[in-house]
Structures are given as C-alpha cells and as structure tokens.
N, C-alpha and C positions, 0 to 999 in steps of 0.2 A: 775376427769372428763376424759373420753376417747376422745383423739384428733382424728378427722375424717381423714381418709387416702385420701387426695385430690390430692396428687402429684403422678401420675401414674408411676410405675417402668417399666423397660424393662426386657424381658426374657434374661436369660443367661448372666448376668452381669459379672460374674467371672467364670473362667474355673473350679475352685475347687468346685463350687456349683453343678456341674453336677453329680459327683460320678464317680468312676473308670470305671464301665461298659459303661456308656454313653461316657466318654472321649475315651475309647478304640474303641467303635463303630465309633465315629466320625473320629478318626485317621485312622482307617482301610478304611473308605470311601474315605478320602482324598488321601491315598496311592493308592487305586485302580484307582481313577480318574487320579492321576499323572502318573501311569504306562500306562494307556490307552492313554494319550496324548503324552507321551514320545515315545511309540511304533508307534503312528500315525505319529508324526513328523519325526521319523527315517525312516519309510517306504517311506514317501513322499520325503525326501532327497535322499534316495537310488534310487528311480525311476527317480528323476530329474537327478542325476549323470549318471545313466544308459542311459537315453535318450540323454544326451549331448555326452556321450562316443560313442553311436551308430551313432549319427549324425556326429560326428567328423570323424569316419571311412568312412561313406558314402560320406561325403563332400570331404575327401582327395582323394578318388577314382575319383570323378567327376573332381577334380582339375587336376589330372594327365591326364584325358581325354581332358580337356580344354588345358592343356599344349601341348599335342600332336597335337590338332587341330591348335593351334597358331603356333607351330613350322612348321607344314606342310604348313600352309599358308605363313609364312615368307620365308620358303625355296622356295616355288613356286615363290614368288615375287623376291627373290634373283636370281633364275634361269632365270627369264624373263629379269631382269636387266643385267645379265651377257651375255645373248644371244644378246641383243640389243647392249651392249657395244662392244662385240667381232665383231659383224657385222659392227658396225660403224668404229671400229679401222682397220678392214681388207679392207673395200671397199674404193676406192678412191672417188667415187661419193656418195652423201647422200643416205641413205636407205629409203625405203618407209614404215613408221611405220603404216600408215592406211591399207596398203596392208597386212602387217604381221598380224594385228588384224583381218581383214576380212577373212584371210586365215585360221583362227582358231588356230594360233600358241600360242595365249594367251587366258585365260579365261576372257571374257569381263565383267562378273559380279563382278570380283575382282577389276578391275581398272576403275577409272573415267577418267584417262588421263595418257599417257606415253609421256615423252618429252626428248629431248636432248638439253643441254645448252652449249654454247661455253665458252671459258676461260674468257670472259668478262661479263658473266652472262646473255647473250642474248639467248632467246629461238630460236633454229634454226630448230628443227624438232618436230612434235607432232602427236599423234594419232587422234587428232581432229583439225579442222581448227582453226587458231589463228591469232591474230594481233601482233603488236610489244609488247613483254613482256620482262621485265628485272627482274631477280630474284637474282641479285648480293647481295641483302640485306638479303636474306633468309639464315637461319642457315644451311639447308641441302646443300646449295652451298658453304658457307663460310668454313664449317668444312673440305671439300675436298680441297678447294683452299689453306688452311693453310698447310696441310700435307697429305701424302699418307698412310693411315692406312691399306689399303688393305681390309677393311671390309665395309659391307653395313651399312649405317647410317639410323636409324629410327627416324625421326623428330617428333616434336609436331604437333598436328592437326592445320591446317591453312586453311584460306579461299582461295581457288584456284583462281589465276588471269586469268586463261583460262576458267575453268568450272563455277566459281562463287559458288562452293560448298565446304563445309568443307571436308577435307580429311587428312589422315595421309601421310605425304610426306616421301618417302623412296628413297634413292639415292645411286649411286656408282660413283666412280671417273673414268674419261676417261683420259688416258695418251697418250702422243705422243710416237713416236718411240724411242726417247731419254729419256723417263721416265718423261718428263715435263708435267705439268698440262695443259690439253686441254679442260676440261669442265666436265660435269656430265651427267649421264642419271638418270632420276628420274621417279617414279611412284606415282600418287595420288591414294591411296587406300581408298575405302569407309569404314569408321569406322564400319558401321553396319554389314559388312562382318564378323568381329571378334565377334560382339555381337550376331550374329545369333545363336551361340551355346546356348544362353539363352532359345531359343524356343524349343530346343531339350530335355531339362531336366526340372524337376519340383523342383524349389527352393522356391515355395510359392509365394503369390501375391506381396511380397516386397523383393524378393531375389535379389542378386547382382552378376553380372558378370563384371569383370574389367580387363583391360589390362593397366598396368602402367609402365612407363619407370623408370630406376634406377635413373633418375634425379628428380623423384618425381612427374612428370607431367602425368596426366591421358591421355592415347591415346584414350580409349573408355571405357564407363561404361554404363551398362544396368541395370536399376532398374525398374522392372515391365515393363510397356510399354514405359518408358522414356529412351532415349539414350542421354548421355551427354559426354563431353570430354573437356580437357584443364584445369581441376581443379588441384590445387597444393596440393599434399598429403604429403609434407615433414614433417608436424607437426602432423601426425597421428600415431597410434599404428602400422599400417602396415609398414610404412617406418622404424620405430625403430626395427622391427622384421626382416628386410631383410638380415642382416648379417648371419642369420641361414639358408638361402637359401630355406627352406621349413618349414611349420608348421601350427598350428591352434591357434586361440585365440578368446576370447570374447571381443567385443568393441562396443561402440555406434557410429553409422555412422556420419561422419562430415557433410555430405550434408543434411541429413534429421532427425538426432537425433534418429534413430531407433536402438535399441540394436540387434546385430547379432552375430552369430558364423561364423568366417571367416577361410578359408583355402587358403594358397598361395604357389606358387612355383616360383623360379627364373629360367628362361630359361638358359640352359648351353651355347647355341651358340650366344645368343643375349642379350643386356642389357634391358631385359624386365622381368617383374614379372606378372604372371597371378593370379587372386584372385577370389574366389567365396564366397558369403555370404548368409546365411539363417537366416531369422528373428528368434530371440530367442524365441518368443512366438510360432512360427511355430515348432521349435525344441521341445518345451515342451508342445505342444498342447495335445497330448494323456496323458502325465503325469499330466497336469493341470486338465483334465477331471476326471481322477481317484482321483486326490487330493480332489476335491469337494466331491466325494463319501466317501472318507476316513474321511473328516471333518464331514459330516452328520452322519456317523456311530459313530464317536467319541462323537459327541454332544448327540446322542440318548443314547449311553451307559452312558455318564456322567449324563444325566437327570435320567436314571434308578437308577444309584448308589446313586445320591444325594437324590432322593425321598425316596428310600428304607432306606438309612442311616438316613435321617431326621426323618422318622417315628419311627425308632428304638430309636434314641436319644430322641425324644419327649416323647415317652412312658416311658423311663427310668428317665427322668428329671422331668416330670410333677408333681409327688407327692412331691418330695423334694422342688421343686420351689414354689408350692402353700403354703406349710407350712412356708418356709423361708420368702416369700413375706409378709405374714400376720404378722409375728413377727417383721420384720424390718420396716414395714410401719410407725409406730408411731415414731420409732427412727430416721428415715430419715427426717420425717416432723419436729420433734422437733429440729434436728440439723440445718435444713434450716430455719424454720420459727421463732422459739422462740429466736434464737440468731441473727436474721437478724437486720441490722441497719435501715431497712425500715419497716413501719407498714404493716402487712398483716391481711386481714379480710375475712370472708365468711358470706354472707347474704343469707337468704332464707325466703320467705314470708315476707320480710321487717324486719326480726328479725336477730340480730347478733348471728350467730351460733359459730363463732370462731373469736378471736382477739389475736394477739401475744402481748407480753409485750410492744414493741415499739409503736404499734398502740394505745394502751390504754394510754401510756405515753404522746403521742402528745396532747391528750385532758386533761391530768392531772388526769387520772383515773388509776385503776388497771384492769387487764383482768377480774377478778371476777365481778367488778362493771359494765362491759360493756356487757359481754356475756349473752344472753337471753333477752335482752331489745330491743325494736324497734330502728332501726338505726336512724330514723328521730328525736328521742329525743335529740340526740347529735348534731343536725344541727340547726343553727340559723333560725328563722322564715322566714327571707327574702330569704333564699336559699332553703327552703324545697320543693317548687314546682319543682325547677330545678333538685334537687337531686332525687326526687321521679320519675320524668320522665326518668332520666338516668337509674335508677334501673329497671323500667318497660321495657325499650328498651332492656336491657341486658337479662332479663328473657324471654321476648317474642322472642328474637333472631333477632329483627329488625336490630340491629348492634351487631356484635360479641364483639368488643372491643371499648373502648372510653378513651379519656384523657381529663381532665378538671381541673380547679382550682377554689377554692372558699375561702371566708374568714369565718373561723369558730370561735367558742368561747371555750376557755378552761374552766375547772371547776371553776377557780377563776374569770371568766368573761373577761379575757384579750383576744384580738384578735390573731388569728394565721392563716397565709396563708398556705393552704393545697393543694398539688398536688395529683390528683387521677389518677390511671391507672387501669381500671377494664375490666373484660372479662366474658363471659358466661361460666358456669361450671355446672357439674352434681354432686349432693350430695344426697346420699341415693336414687338414681334413679329418682330424681326430679330436675328441673332447679334451679340454684342458681347463685349468683354473687360472683366471686373471685376477690379481689382487692388489690392493693398496694398503701399505703398512705405515703406521705413524707411532712415534715415540710419545706416549701420553703420561710419562712419569711426572713431569712438572704439573700437569693438569690434575692428576690424582692427589698430589700434595696440597694443591690449592683447594680442592674440593673438601679434603679432610679438615683443613684450617677453617674453611667457611662453615662446615658442620659444627665444629667446636664453638665457633663464635655464636652460631644460632642457638646452641644449647645454653651458652652462658647468658645470652640476651633473654631467652625465655625464663631462665632461673631468676634473673634480675626482675623481670616483670612479675613473676609469681611472688617473689619477696615483697615487691611493692604492694601488690594486691593484699597479701596477708597483713602487711603493716597497716594499710588503710582499714582493713576489717577490724584489727585490734584497736585502732584509734576510736572507731565507732563504739565498740563494746566498752571501752573505758568511759565513754560519755553516758552510756545506758547499761550499767552492769546487770540490771534486772533481766535484760534479754540477751545476756552474754551467751554466745554460742548459737544464737538464732540464725545469723547470716551464714555461718558455716553449715548448719543443718539444711537451710534452704538451698545452698549450693549443692550439697550432696544429693538432696531429693531431686533437684532439677537435673543433675547429671544422670541419675538413675532413670528418670523419665525419658531423657534424650536417648539413653542406651536402649530402652524399651521401644522407642520409636525408630530405632536403627539409624540414628543420625551418624555422621562421620565422627572420627575421634577428635578432630579439631573443633567441631561444633559442641561436642560433649565437654571438652576442656573449657571452651568459652562459656558454656552454661554454668559450670562449676565456679569459675572465677567471677562471673556476673553475680551469682548468688552470694559469694563471699563479701561483696561490697554493695549489694543492692540498696542498703539503707545508709550509705555513706553521707547522703544529704542531710541526715539527722544531726550532723555536727553543727549545723546552723540553727538547730532548734534548742531553746533553753532547756537545761537538764531538768529543772523542776516540772516542766510540762511532760517530758519523756517519762518521768517516774511518778507522775501524779496518780495517786491511788483512786481518786474519784472520777466522775464523768467530766470530760472535757467540755469547756464552753465552746460556742460556735466559733468565736475568734481563735481559740486555741486549736480547734480541729482544722480550721482553714490554714493555720500556720504549719501544722503537722503535714498537711497535703502538699506543701511546697517542697518537701524533701526529695521528691522525684526529680523536679527541675533543678534543685540545688545539687543533687548528685550528678546529674548530667553536666551541669556547668563546671563542676570540679574535674570531671574525667574526659570531657570532649576534646581537650587539647592533647591527650596522651595517645600515641599511635599504637594502640593495642592491635594484635592480629585478629581480634574477635570484636563483634559489635557490642561491647560491654556498655558504652555510654548510652546507646539507643535502648538497650534492654532495660537499663535502670530508669530511663525517662518514661518508658511505657509499661512498667511492670504493674501499675495500678490502673491501666486502661482495661476496659471490659468489652466483651464481644458485642453486647447490645448498645454500646456507646455511653453507658452510665458511669464510666470510670473517669479518672483525671490523670494528667492536667489538661489534655486536649480533647477528650471525648471521642477518641478514635473508635472505629467499629470494625469487626471481622478481620479480613485480611490486611486492613490498614495497619494493624498491630503486628510487629515482627514476631516470628515463631518463638524466638528466645524469650521475649516478654510474656507471651501467652503461657509458656512453660513455667516461668518464674511466678506468674500470678497464681497458678495452681499450687506450686510448691510452697509459696509464702503463706497461702491460706491454710493448707494442711498443717504446716509446722506451727503457725500462730494459734490455731484452734486447739491443738493438742498440747500446748505449753501454757504455763502460768503467765499472767500479766499483772501489773500493779493494780489494775481496776477490776480483776476477776480471776477466779481459779481456772485451771485447765478444763476445757470442755470435752476433751477425749477424742480418740481416733474415730470412733463411730460417728460422733457428731460432725467431725471434719469430712468423713466419707459421705454422709448424708448431704452436707452442704454442697460439695462439688458435684454430686450426682444430680441433685435437684436443679442446680444452676448450669448443668451441662448444656451447651448450645445457646445459653442466655448470657450469663456473665463469663463463663469459661469455655475454652475450645473443647469440642467434643472428643477429638482424637487424643488430646492431652489428658483429659479427665479419664478416658477409658484406659490409657496406659498407666496412669497413677493408681487407679482402682485395681488393675491386674496385679501391680506390684504389692499393694497393701494386702490384698486377699490371699496372694500366694505366699506371703511372708518374706518375699525378697526384699521388701522395704520395711524396716522395723522402726517405730517411733515410741517414745515414752508414753505409756497409757495415762 
C-alpha cells in the first residue's frame, strides 16, 4: 500500500540539493550584497570622519578668536585696575571712582562695580553708592593679603554684596610705600560680557562657550540661551586635557548629557582656559542626511540583487526539488510515523485511511486490520457520539485542534485509557483528521495513587493540628474551645471575602492552633483570675513567637506559622511582637486578629465575665482601619448582623 505524504517538507533543506549552478548563483548574490554594504558603510564612515575633521579645524579657529576676545577683555580689566591702583597709591586724598567712570575712563558695560578695600577688608571707595561692606572673607581679598604675587587675581563668580548681582571678581593688591599690604582694588565683571561671544558665532542651538579657571571652576558658560557659572569641572574630560594647553576632543557634557566636539585653549597670561563646543549631531548633520540616502540606495540595490538572485536560484532548483520531494516523502513519513512510540492515524469521511503500527497495537490490532474500516467500529458504544462530534468539528473547521481522553476497548475486551490530540488536515485535496493516540492507562493509575496519598497526607496534617489544639486546651481549660471557635470564625470571614478553598482551610487550621505558644507559659499565669503584672503580661506576649518557633519547621501547605506569629500585630503598628503595620501583616494574620478579638470579648475569662457580642462588634467597628483591617472588619460585621455567624451571647 502507498503511504500518503501528509507531512509537508520545506524547500531547500540541504545545500547540496540545489546543484552547482544554483549554489554558485546564490553565492554570487550574497557576495554582491556584501560588497554593496561594505562600500556603503565605508563611505558613511569616511564622510563622518571628514565632517569631524572639518568641524575640528573650524572650531579651533573660533577658539583662537574667543581666546583673543577673552585676553583683550582681561587686559582691559587689568589696565583699569592698574590705573585705579596707581591713582590711589599716588594721591594722598581718596580718588573719586564715580567721577572716573562718568568721565568715560572705563567701559561701563564691562563692570558692574569697581571698589577699593582697605587692609582690614572694609570697602572704602566704590563706583556706586554703598553702605558698610566687609569682604575680608572673600578669596579675592585673602589671596592678596597672604602674599604679593604682583599679578591680577581672577576669582570665582560670587553674589556681589554691593550690587546684589552675580559677577566675576577680579582684583589687584595695593601696597604701601614700604611694600606692606594696604588693601585691594577689585572689579565685579558681568559674566555675560565674556559669554557675548556666543551670539557672534554659529555653534548650533546647543553649542557651548565657556571660560573656566585652572582651578576647575566655571567663570561663565553659555549653552544656547542659558548662562551659568560656578560649576566644578575638575572631574571632566576638559580638565584632564589641560596639560596639553590646547586641543580638541569628543565628550558628553556633564551638565546636560549632550555629546559634543570641544576645542579649548589655555591663556598664556592668565590661569584661564577658553572652550567652545558644538553638538555632535550638529557636526554630523550633513553627513547624517547623506547617510540616509546611502542606506536607501543600498537597500534598493540589495532588494534588486536578492530578487534577481532568488529568481535564478528558484528556476535552477525547482526541477530537482520536485523530483526529490516526491521520492523522499514516503521515506520521511515512514521514519517519523511507523517507528513512532505514539499512535498516529488519518481519518477521512469517518474511515481510517492510515494507522501506524503503534496506533493499531494500542487496540490489539495490526495496521492491516484497521485501515479501510470506519473509525467508530473501534470505539465503545457509550463514547461513539462524543467521538463522532469531535471528528465532525475537525473536518468542518469549527475548531482546528482538540485534546480529549476516553476509555476504549481492546480487541480482547479489556479497557484501555486513551489520550487523543487531533487536528484538521488536508488529504488528496479534501478535509481530513490527523491525530496522535497514546495509551495513558498507567498514568491514570499513578494519578489516582498520588491523589490518595495527598488525601492521606492532608488527613495526617489535620490530625496533627487538632492534637496540638487539644494540647493547648489541656494547659488552659478555662478557654477550652477558644481556638476552635477562632478558627471557625476566621474561616467564615475568609469565605465572606471570597478567598480560595485552600486559603479558607488554612485560616481554619491557623485558628485551631493560634495560641499553641501558650504551652510555654506557666499554667498559673494563664488561669490567674486577677490582673496580670507587667512581667506576667510581657511573658504572655511571647506566645506568638513561641508558637511560630514550634511550627516553623513543619511544611504545612498553608502559611500557618506566619499567621500565628503576626496574629497580635495591628494595622497602626501598636501590636506585637514586631510592631508591623498595614500590608506588612499577612492577610491570614489580619483575619485571625479580628476573629480572636470577637471570640475573646464574647467569652468568659478568669479575670472577667463575657463582655458580649455587641461590645465585640463596637470594638472592631471603632478600631476599623486603626487596629484592624477595614475589609476584614466589614466582612465580620456582615456575618454577625445577618446571623450567618452565631456566637454565645
């Protein structure tokens, strides 16, 4: 008999199947595509490097111009300070700084304030009206008071005590006739004067112009429309590059995280470095635009080569592939199907068109005895309607696949549990059902044994829990039954909260042993009729931890040990032993807390009579959201008011 080719193959499974011409054509297409992309990437890299090289040259020229601008400005400031210093040192009476400014001796746009400070740090002369001002704590004063360097000092930007504005403080020392320190002359220079260079050049919307001291502190920095100063640049790439005195580098801005190309120069005459930066994307803008065009061209050429090469390869392979596919179809199927450990079958029009040896063996038949016969002949009467419906749904396409089990009959009449996985298929151009069949009898038996063991294990756990509960009640007979009632109340609350059956079961058993830690408490304290001493109460409070320590090593399928540990914790953190709050407390413990309170208040104790259900309800309602969980309290009150939960009055 000819086995139908129902397992579809894929084209081009092995390279050797294509033939030498097809392989050669495919290899040539791949090489052409590779050459195209290598050339594209190399061109893009070349243009990117060229753009950076050109920008480096332009930026270096602009940096030289900014260096000259900064030098010119600092020399102007130095000249003004020297003039004021000389005037002050020559004249016996104080000079009129306001008159000098109004007379046009100085550029007023450069200075916010010019002042003279005496040897004690007191401001004595100024270009603007001022009150008592002491600058003895300022660095631009202290540096001259320490020693005479003979040089102008360029300080960090500070908030002026006369002008109330931020300014770069630049100062020179004033000496007496004997060379002793007599004070300083200083100028408060507007930082924006140095940044004005930014508006004269085009560095892009996020370009940078910066004036930085060799101490690493920014004197002024302009980024777009934003002017800043005072930042520490000592941990930046710029600061590490300063020993070279001049250069360019690529780095990401510390202030805004923008990658830029930077150029810098250290001033020869002053401890200042000037730096310009252009955003990397701005440097590469034209290169990036051309890069997109190159990529589009490469993609178009790749598609052209791929389509052309594919057509050639397809034409060369088609004939060999069709012949080989037909010849190998039966061999493939025989290797997969007939040696498979699972039963494989094909049904069409309700008739078995194919069954592998394992499929027939499951029913005690040979393939020859099964093929060609109606499938339902091999199905017990009670299952035929179900199986017929499954086959019709597969053929009609209502559901593409299905999994189900049923109890079949072997040829000798013995039962066999069968697992089926079937799917819609096409055979000879018509709908069919392709299926896999497995004998799952042994698995069913194993599942039944496992289920029995699980029931036995749970029964043993329940017995252990009840034994532990009884042990506690023997120690404290006055509260006998308390734990069981707490467990029943907790389970009822869990049911009202629509928890799972397993959670409800865990709540019940947690309640049954929630006071097991009391076995460590002396019986005379548990049954003491009077008020407990502070020491006795502290001992009682240890029962939560003691109960946890007893049960933590038992592998319960429920969080019993944790619930016992936390059942005296309170939502507001006022509980014990750990003072947990809110959601830090497990849900089981929050439920036990309410159940324990309600049962305890409605029952008698050695030290008091029962307070009654109404008192218990008032307590949990008043403390809802404070000591007790709001959802748990609401559920408990619903149960009590509806009568679904009944307690002794």
